C-alpha positions in Angstrom: -21.4 -26.1 57.3 -18.8 -24.2 55.9 -19.2 -21.4 53.7 -17.9 -19.4 51.6 -17.8 -15.5 52.1 -18.7 -12.9 49.4 -15.4 -11.8 48.6 -14.3 -15.5 48.3 -17.4 -15.7 45.7 -15.8 -13.0 43.5 -12.4 -13.8 43.8 -13.9 -17.5 41.9 -16.1 -15.6 39.9 -13.5 -13.5 38.7 -11.5 -16.8 37.8 -14.5 -18.6 36.0 -15.0 -15.4 33.9 -11.0 -15.4 33.2 -11.2 -18.7 31.9 -14.3 -18.9 30.1 -13.9 -15.1 28.4 -10.3 -16.6 27.5 -11.6 -19.6 25.9 -14.1 -18.1 24.0 -11.6 -16.0 22.2 -9.0 -18.9 21.5 -12.2 -20.6 20.5 -13.3 -17.8 17.8 -9.5 -17.0 16.8 -8.8 -21.0 16.0 -11.9 -21.9 14.6 -11.3 -19.8 11.5 -8.7 -22.2 10.8 -10.0 -25.2 12.0 -9.5 -27.8 9.1 -10.0 -31.4 10.2 -11.4 -33.4 13.3 -7.7 -33.9 13.9 -7.4 -30.3 14.4 -10.5 -30.6 17.0 -9.1 -33.2 19.0 -5.4 -32.3 19.0 -5.0 -29.0 17.9 -2.4 -30.1 15.7 0.4 -27.5 15.0 -1.4 -25.0 17.6 0.1 -25.9 21.3 3.1 -24.1 22.1 5.5 -26.3 24.6 4.2 -23.9 27.3 0.7 -25.1 26.4 1.2 -28.4 26.4 3.2 -29.0 29.9 0.8 -27.1 31.5 -1.8 -29.3 29.8 -0.3 -32.3 31.0 -0.5 -31.1 34.8 -3.9 -29.6 34.6 -5.0 -32.6 33.3 -3.0 -34.9 35.6 -4.1 -32.8 38.8 -7.5 -33.4 40.6 -9.5 -34.2 43.1 -7.5 -37.3 43.6 -4.3 -35.7 44.6 -5.5 -32.4 46.1 -7.8 -34.5 48.4 -6.4 -37.8 48.1 -2.9 -37.3 48.1 -2.8 -35.1 51.2 -5.0 -37.8 52.6 -2.2 -40.2 52.5 0.2 -37.3 53.0 -1.7 -37.2 56.6 -1.3 -41.2 56.7 1.9 -42.3 55.5 3.4 -39.2 55.1 6.1 -38.1 52.1 6.6 -41.3 50.5 3.6 -40.9 49.2 5.3 -38.2 46.8 7.0 -40.9 44.7 4.3 -41.0 42.5 5.2 -37.5 41.7 8.6 -37.8 42.0 9.0 -40.4 39.9 6.5 -39.4 36.8 9.3 -36.6 36.8 12.0 -39.0 35.9 9.1 -41.2 33.9 8.2 -38.0 31.6 12.1 -37.8 30.7 12.2 -41.4 29.9 8.4 -40.9 27.4 10.0 -37.9 26.2 13.1 -39.8 25.1 11.8 -42.7 24.1 7.5 -42.6 23.1 6.9 -39.9 21.8 9.5 -40.1 18.9 7.5 -43.5 17.7 3.9 -42.0 18.0 5.4 -39.0 16.1 7.1 -40.7 13.3 4.0 -42.7 12.5 1.5 -40.7 12.6 -0.3 -41.9 15.5 -3.2 -39.6 17.0 -4.9 -42.3 19.5 -4.0 -44.8 20.9 -6.1 -47.6 19.9 -5.1 -46.1 16.2 -1.5 -47.7 17.8 -2.7 -50.8 18.2 -4.7 -51.6 15.2 -1.2 -50.1 13.3 0.8 -52.4 15.4 -1.1 -55.3 15.8 -4.8 -55.1 14.2 -8.3 -54.2 14.0 -9.4 -56.9 16.8 -7.3 -55.9 19.6 -7.9 -51.6 19.0 -11.4 -52.7 19.5 -11.2 -54.3 22.0 -8.9 -51.8 23.6 -10.9 -48.9 22.6 -14.1 -50.2 23.9 -12.5 -51.1 27.0 -10.9 -47.2 27.2 -14.2 -45.9 26.6 -15.5 -47.7 29.6 -13.1 -47.2 32.1 -12.4 -43.4 31.2 -16.4 -43.0 31.5 -17.6 -45.3 34.2 -14.1 -44.8 36.0 -12.2 -42.2 35.5 -14.9 -39.3 34.5 -17.1 -40.2 37.8 -14.1 -40.4 40.3 -12.6 -37.1 38.9 -16.4 -35.5 39.2 -18.0 -37.4 42.0 -14.2 -36.6 44.8 -14.0 -33.0 43.3 -17.9 -32.3 44.2 -17.1 -33.8 47.4 -14.9 -31.4 48.3 -15.9 -28.3 46.3 -19.3 -28.9 48.8 -17.3 -29.7 52.2 -15.6 -26.2 51.5 -18.5 -24.6 50.4 -21.3 -25.7 51.7 -23.1 -26.1 48.4 -25.1 -29.0 47.5 -23.0 -32.2 46.2 -25.8 -32.8 43.3 -25.6 -28.6 42.5 -21.7 -29.2 42.5 -21.5 -31.9 40.2 -24.1 -30.0 38.1 -21.8 -26.9 38.3 -18.2 -29.1 37.4 -20.0 -30.7 34.5 -21.3 -28.0 33.0 -18.5 -25.8 33.7 -16.1 -28.1 32.0 -18.3 -29.3 29.1 -18.5 -24.9 28.2 -14.2 -25.9 27.9 -14.5 -29.3 25.7 -16.7 -28.1 23.0 -14.1 -26.1 21.9 -11.9 -28.7 21.5 -7.9 -29.5 22.3 -6.5 -25.7 21.4 -9.2 -24.3 24.2 -8.5 -27.3 26.5 -4.6 -26.9 26.0 -4.4 -22.8 26.6 -7.3 -22.2 29.2 -4.7 -24.9 31.2 -1.9 -22.7 31.3 -4.2 -20.6 33.4 -5.8 -23.6 35.3 -2.1 -24.3 36.0 -1.4 -21.1 37.7 -4.8 -20.4 39.7 -3.6 -24.6 40.9 -0.4 -23.9 42.1 -0.1 -20.2 43.5 -3.6 -21.8 45.5 -1.9 -24.9 46.4 1.3 -22.7 47.4 -1.3 -20.4 49.9 -2.9 -23.3 51.6 0.8 -24.6 52.4 2.0 -21.2 53.4 -1.0 -21.6 56.0 -0.2 -25.1 56.5 3.3 -24.3 57.5 2.8 -21.3 59.6 0.2 -23.0 61.5 2.4 -25.6 62.6 4.6 -23.0 63.3 2.4 -21.8 65.6 1.1 -24.2 67.1 4.6 -24.7 68.7 5.1 -21.1 69.5 7.3 -19.9 66.9 6.3 -18.5 63.3 7.8 -18.2 59.8 7.3 -21.1 56.9 10.7 -22.2 57.4 10.8 -22.9 61.2 6.6 -24.6 60.5 8.6 -27.1 57.9 11.5 -27.7 60.6 9.4 -28.4 63.5 7.1 -30.8 61.1 10.9 -32.8 60.6 11.1 -32.9 63.8 7.7 -33.9 65.1 6.7 -36.3 62.3 9.9 -37.8 61.7 8.5 -40.8 60.4 6.7 -38.9 58.2 9.8 -37.9 55.9 11.4 -41.0 54.9 10.7 -42.2 50.6 11.5 -46.1 51.7 9.5 -48.1 53.8 11.1 -50.9 56.0 9.1 -54.4 55.9 7.8 -53.4 59.4 6.3 -50.2 58.1 2.5 -50.4 58.5 1.9 -48.4 55.1 3.9 -51.2 53.2 1.4 -53.1 51.8 0.5 -49.5 49.6 4.6 -48.4 49.5 6.6 -51.9 49.3 10.4 -50.5 49.5 12.6 -50.4 46.8 9.9 -51.4 44.2 8.6 -47.3 44.5 12.1 -46.7 42.5 12.5 -49.8 40.1 10.3 -52.1 40.2 5.9 -51.8 40.2 6.0 -48.1 40.3 7.5 -47.3 37.3 4.9 -49.8 35.5 2.6 -47.4 36.9 4.2 -44.4 35.4 5.2 -45.6 32.3 1.6 -47.1 31.4 -0.1 -43.4 32.7 2.3 -40.9 31.3 3.2 -43.1 28.0 0.4 -45.2 26.9 -2.3 -43.2 28.6 -5.0 -41.5 25.3 -5.8 -38.9 28.3 -2.5 -37.9 28.8 -0.3 -38.2 25.3 -2.7 -36.6 23.6 -1.7 -33.6 24.5 1.6 -33.8 22.5 0.4 -35.9 19.7 -0.5 -33.1 17.3 3.2 -31.0 18.0 6.2 -31.6 16.2 9.5 -33.6 18.5 10.8 -30.4 19.6 7.4 -28.7 20.9 6.6 -32.2 22.4 9.8 -32.6 23.9 10.0 -29.4 25.1 6.4 -29.6 26.7 6.9 -33.0 28.3 10.1 -31.5 30.0 8.3 -28.5 31.1 6.2 -30.8 32.6 8.3 -32.8 34.5 9.9 -29.8 36.1 5.9 -29.0 37.3 5.5 -32.4 38.8 8.8 -32.1 40.7 6.9 -29.2 42.9 3.6 -31.1 43.8 4.8 -32.6 46.8 5.2 -28.9 47.9 1.2 -28.3 47.1 -0.5 -31.2 48.1 1.9 -33.8 50.0 2.7 -30.8 52.6 -0.5 -29.5 53.3 -1.3 -33.2 54.9 1.7 -34.0 56.8 1.3 -30.7 58.3 -2.5 -31.4 59.3 -1.1 -35.0 61.1 1.2 -32.9 62.7 -1.6 -30.7 64.1 -4.1 -33.3 64.6 -1.4 -34.7 67.3 -1.1 -31.8 68.6 -4.6 -31.6 69.7 -5.9 -29.9 66.3 -8.5 -30.2 64.6 -10.4 -33.4 66.3 -13.7 -33.0 65.0 -12.7 -31.7 61.5 -10.6 -34.9 60.5 -13.4 -37.0 61.9 -16.4 -39.0 59.4 -18.9 -40.8 60.7 -17.3 -41.0 64.5 -14.0 -42.2 62.7 -10.8 -40.4 61.6 -10.8 -40.0 57.6 -7.6 -38.7 56.5 -9.1 -37.4 53.1 -10.1 -34.5 55.1 -7.0 -33.0 55.6 -7.2 -30.5 52.6 -10.8 -29.3 53.3 -10.0 -29.0 56.6 -6.8 -27.0 56.2 -9.1 -24.8 53.1 -11.6 -23.4 55.7 -9.1 -22.1 57.8 -7.9 -19.1 55.0 -8.7 -16.2 55.3 -11.6 -14.7 53.1 -10.5 -14.0 49.7 -8.1 -16.6 49.9 -10.2 -19.2 50.7 -11.6 -18.1 47.5 -8.4 -18.3 45.7 -8.1 -21.7 47.1 -11.1 -22.8 46.1 -10.5 -22.1 42.6 -7.4 -23.4 42.2 -8.9 -26.7 43.7 -12.1 -26.1 40.8 -9.4 -25.4 38.5 -7.9 -28.8 38.8 -11.1 -30.7 39.0 -12.7 -28.8 35.7 -9.0 -29.3 33.5 -8.8 -33.1 34.3 -12.8 -33.4 33.5 -12.4 -31.6 30.1 -9.1 -33.0 29.5 -11.0 -37.1 30.1 -13.9 -35.6 28.6 -11.6 -34.6 25.4 -10.2 -38.0 25.0 -13.5 -40.0 25.4 -15.0 -37.9 22.6 -11.1 -38.0 20.7 -11.2 -42.4 21.1 -15.1 -42.8 19.9 -15.4 -40.6 17.1 -11.9 -41.7 15.4 -11.8 -45.4 16.5 -15.4 -46.5 16.7 -17.4 -44.0 14.9 -14.9 -43.0 11.7 -14.3 -47.2 11.8 -17.0 -48.9 11.8 -20.1 -46.8 11.7 -19.6 -43.8 9.4 -16.0 -44.9 7.6 -16.9 -42.4 5.2 -17.8 -39.5 7.8 -16.6 -35.9 7.1 -14.5 -33.9 9.4 -17.4 -31.7 9.8 -19.4 -34.7 11.1 -16.8 -36.1 13.4 -16.5 -32.7 15.2 -19.9 -32.5 15.7 -20.3 -36.2 16.8 -17.4 -35.7 19.3 -19.0 -32.7 20.6 -22.5 -34.7 20.9 -20.0 -37.3 22.9 -18.6 -34.6 25.6 -22.0 -34.2 26.5 -23.2 -37.9 26.2 -20.2 -39.1 28.2 -20.8 -36.4 31.1 -24.5 -36.5 31.6 -23.6 -40.4 32.0 -20.4 -39.5 34.6 -23.9 -36.9 36.4 -26.2 -40.3 36.6 -24.0 -42.7 37.5 -21.5 -41.3 40.0 -23.3 -41.4 43.0 -24.4 -44.9 42.4 -20.7 -46.1 42.7 -20.2 -45.2 46.5 -17.1 -43.5 45.4 -16.8 -41.5 48.8 -16.8 -45.0 50.5 -13.7 -46.9 49.1 -10.4 -44.1 49.8 -9.0 -41.5 47.8 -6.0 -42.2 45.8 -4.6 -44.9 46.7 -7.8 -47.1 46.1 -8.0 -45.5 42.4 -4.0 -46.7 42.3 -4.9 -49.9 43.1 -7.3 -50.8 41.3 -6.5 -49.1 37.9 -3.2 -51.7 38.7 -5.1 -54.3 37.3 -5.2 -53.6 33.6 -1.8 -51.5 34.0 1.0 -54.1 33.9 -1.0 -55.8 30.6 -1.5 -52.8 28.4 2.2 -51.4 29.3 3.6 -55.2 28.0 1.6 -54.4 24.7 2.9 -51.3 24.2 6.4 -51.4 25.0 7.1 -55.2 23.3 5.0 -53.4 20.1 7.7 -50.6 19.9 11.4 -52.3 20.4 10.4 -55.3 19.7 9.2 -56.1 16.2 8.4 -60.3 16.5 5.6 -59.7 18.8 2.2 -60.4 17.7 -1.2 -59.5 17.7 -1.8 -63.1 19.8 0.4 -62.2 22.0 -0.9 -58.7 22.6 -4.2 -60.4 23.3 -2.5 -62.4 26.1 -0.6 -59.4 27.5 -4.6 -57.6 27.6 -6.6 -60.6 28.9 -4.3 -62.3 31.0 -2.9 -59.5 32.3 -6.0 -58.7 33.5 -6.8 -62.3 34.9 -3.4 -62.3 36.5 -4.3 -59.0 38.3 -7.7 -61.1 40.3 -5.6 -63.9 40.8 -2.5 -62.4 42.2 -5.0 -60.2 44.2 -7.2 -63.1 45.4 -4.5 -65.5 46.1 -3.8 -64.9 50.2 -7.4 -66.6 50.6 -6.0 -70.0 49.2 -2.2 -69.7 49.1 0.0 -69.1 53.0 2.5 -66.6 51.1 4.5 -65.9 54.1 8.0 -67.7 52.5 7.9 -64.5 50.6 8.5 -62.0 53.5 11.8 -62.6 53.5 12.0 -61.4 50.2 9.9 -58.1 51.3 7.1 -59.3 48.7 4.7 -60.5 51.0 3.5 -58.6 54.1 0.8 -59.8 57.0 -2.7 -57.7 56.7 -5.0 -56.6 59.9 -5.6 -60.4 59.8 -2.4 -61.5 59.5 -3.0 -63.0 56.3 0.3 -62.4 54.6 -0.1 -60.2 51.0 1.8 -59.1 47.9 1.8 -55.5 47.8 -0.2 -54.1 44.5 3.1 -52.3 43.3 4.6 -55.6 43.9 1.8 -57.6 41.9 2.2 -54.7 39.1 5.6 -55.6 38.7 4.9 -60.0 38.8 2.4 -59.5 36.2 4.1 -57.3 34.1 6.9 -59.4 34.1 5.2 -62.7 33.0 2.9 -61.1 30.5 6.1 -60.4 29.1 7.6 -64.0 28.7 3.7 -65.0 28.0 3.6 -62.4 24.6 8.1 -63.6 24.5 6.9 -67.3 24.2 3.3 -66.9 21.8 5.6 -64.4 19.2 8.6 -66.5 19.1 6.5 -69.7 18.1 4.1 -67.9 16.0 6.8 -66.3 14.0 8.1 -69.2 13.0 4.7 -70.6 12.0 5.4 -67.8 9.4 3.1 -65.2 10.8 4.5 -61.5 9.8 3.6 -59.0 12.3 3.3 -55.2 12.0 6.2 -53.8 12.7 6.3 -49.5 13.4 8.8 -47.4 11.0 11.7 -47.0 14.0 15.5 -45.6 13.6 17.8 -44.9 15.9 18.0 -41.2 15.0 14.0 -40.3 16.5 15.8 -41.4 19.8 18.9 -38.5 19.6 18.1 -35.6 22.3 19.0 -31.8 21.9 21.6 -30.3 23.8 18.9 -28.5 26.2 16.8 -31.4 26.9 19.7 -33.0 27.5 20.9 -30.1 30.2 17.1 -30.1 31.7 16.6 -34.2 32.2 20.5 -34.0 33.7 18.8 -31.3 36.1 15.8 -33.2 37.0 17.5 -36.6 37.6 20.1 -34.6 39.8 17.6 -32.6 42.0 15.7 -36.4 42.3 18.7 -37.6 43.5 19.2 -35.0 45.4 15.7 -35.9 46.8 15.8 -39.2 47.6 19.2 -38.9 49.0 17.9 -36.5 51.6 14.8 -38.3 52.5 15.4 -41.8 51.9 
């Protein structure tokens, strides 16, 4: 069993004290001027651009990236980085076109947007849906996968790790979005520093395995000895095509995954909704630059572990229940770090998990308090009462997650790819509902309901269609490939693209029909001047697009 040395615990304890101490200082400093529930949940006007950008990354990066994406790097290589690099492009799009709509219309929660744009029924259905999704899927998976990773590194009891992570996250979350936002800056510092230390070790190990030294040599040796792991775009014959189907990762379903996650997700957009447009855009642009760096931290170590495994290393460490488990790549590398540095990387992993838990819990509290409790249970609730309800919701949600997480068999269902696929059952319909609601004033509430419910049902149909219909005819178009049993399936990224298109067409037909019958949809306040960006933002965006073009050209 792996354990941490005393020096590792000292390093980790310093990190813990720093985060909690800084959080308490921010809380006491800001508490004097806290005046409303929106100030508590959104830190209205308090977060700087660098705090917004850091908080976006800290909330996004968790055990599913460190463990799951490194595992995918081990299995399929650099191509999995498309989730991170396409996210950088997506963040630019969200900053230009999505955030101005939210801020101009004073929208603080996603259900509020749906209520304002469509009606209360659509908003309430989605508020309940998001609560269930966030508590029973997202919060539980972050907590359980995080505890599993920490347990495998430290040797501590799994349940104890879950309870510790939950309490740590609650301590930060109860301080509100201000505390989360500013402590996330420190969390990201530890996350990146500790992550880079692990990458440095991994590249050095590769170099040493081949009788060389240095991280540059290690990277070149990785490229030479695992050339198949350095392609961003897969051919149909690639065994991983089902997960990342060719050009669809650039112009198809991958865009829907990212635009829905970064632009229509309370958990993410909440960081920017309390700021002015300039601060919000600057923060999102900063996050986009950080996103470019993430594959170096979470994917490269996985590829390094693959090369070392192929050369005879990690033959027992990579096994789980007698079979190879790619998700063990990152914990295996962490356990090789020298004393002290292991504590730093342990702190980095904990920072990623706790920041994600805190952000998710805050979003759960925001939606329940402002969109359910305030709207349906206690319409006349005072601001003080709303903040209190929010804090109680945070604690209750975390307790539910601790109890439920071990019962879901999360560790047996795979890592990063599993989470992406099953979130994708609802993403196309939700994104269709949001994007048409933004930019087409004729979109009606019944059309939105069709996208929400119909999109989910269509995703299920496409998922199980191969059991009833021979999809071989789609192979030549790259939209179906044979699975292990020889049955042709549609890759889930392409399924999302198909479902999105059907939802948009269905919404168009329903909306045209209803408007001809006299239905008057609720429009949002939008004008072209909202989408004008500053010269600085334009330059930053061009740099990001240029870097992405270079990366995809180099690793096509």
